Wavefront OBJ file of the C-alpha trace (Angstrom):
o trace
v 26.482 -68.327 -37.474
v 26.450 -71.894 -36.347
v 28.865 -74.593 -37.364
v 25.819 -76.723 -38.144
v 24.791 -74.650 -41.172
v 28.252 -74.971 -42.725
v 28.147 -78.723 -42.184
v 24.675 -78.914 -43.781
v 25.800 -76.920 -46.799
v 28.975 -78.966 -47.280
v 27.029 -82.225 -46.924
v 24.532 -81.124 -49.593
v 27.307 -79.835 -51.848
v 29.104 -83.186 -51.599
v 26.064 -84.814 -53.199
v 26.599 -82.558 -56.225
v 30.392 -82.427 -56.312
v 32.688 -85.115 -54.872
v 35.823 -82.913 -55.032
v 36.084 -81.251 -51.643
v 38.563 -78.672 -52.943
v 36.000 -77.598 -55.555
v 33.386 -77.300 -52.816
v 35.591 -75.063 -50.670
v 36.443 -72.947 -53.703
v 32.711 -72.597 -54.466
v 31.888 -71.726 -50.855
v 34.409 -68.902 -50.655
v 34.705 -67.604 -54.214
v 31.650 -68.265 -56.414
v 29.415 -65.222 -56.472
v 25.936 -66.699 -56.781
v 23.889 -64.355 -58.949
v 20.524 -65.732 -57.814
v 21.527 -64.972 -54.229
v 22.540 -61.362 -54.765
v 25.964 -62.146 -56.265
v 27.233 -63.080 -52.838
v 29.294 -66.111 -51.961
v 27.911 -68.926 -49.857
v 30.223 -67.903 -46.999
v 29.065 -64.284 -47.159
v 25.497 -65.503 -46.820
v 26.427 -67.824 -43.966
v 28.161 -64.990 -42.084
v 25.054 -62.812 -42.402
v 22.755 -65.543 -41.066
v 21.367 -66.307 -44.531
v 22.824 -69.789 -44.865
v 19.350 -71.279 -45.241
v 19.190 -69.573 -48.654
v 22.243 -71.583 -49.715
v 20.674 -74.765 -48.329
v 17.511 -74.073 -50.340
v 19.559 -73.488 -53.501
v 21.426 -76.770 -53.085
v 18.251 -78.710 -52.240
v 16.611 -77.287 -55.357
v 19.632 -78.334 -57.437
v 19.392 -81.863 -56.053
v 15.675 -82.089 -56.907
v 16.000 -80.637 -60.391
v 16.505 -83.531 -62.779
v 17.077 -81.261 -65.772
v 20.290 -79.712 -64.592
v 19.881 -77.081 -61.916
v 23.172 -78.574 -60.844
v 24.786 -77.290 -64.011
v 28.095 -78.868 -64.843
v 30.712 -76.120 -64.970
v 34.010 -77.737 -65.802
v 34.409 -80.478 -63.233
v 32.064 -78.813 -60.771
v 28.442 -79.820 -60.506
v 27.515 -77.148 -58.003
v 24.854 -74.599 -58.918
v 26.399 -72.033 -61.199
v 26.725 -68.499 -59.986
v 25.334 -67.058 -63.223
v 21.955 -68.788 -63.120
l 1 2 3 4 5 6 7 8 9 10 11 12 13 14 15 16 17 18 19 20 21 22 23 24 25 26 27 28 29 30 31 32 33 34 35 36 37 38 39 40 41 42 43 44 45 46 47 48 49 50 51 52 53 54 55 56 57 58 59 60 61 62 63 64 65 66 67 68 69 70 71 72 73 74 75 76 77 78 79 80
């Protein structure tokens, strides 16, 4: 696992959610259903961080709400 992938993921996530605390909570705790119900950090630690990058890039491209607003968070929902 490289520090670079974490930085890339956080940078992309910041474009969806300005609250850094929400980002860290999402990274460590949100089980992302479309990625095997694993957290972003679990995927990063198993060298699958590029899957998280692809999810975030897709959310940024999707103008109809792939970045679903869940409370104050605009990160991709884990139940999508």
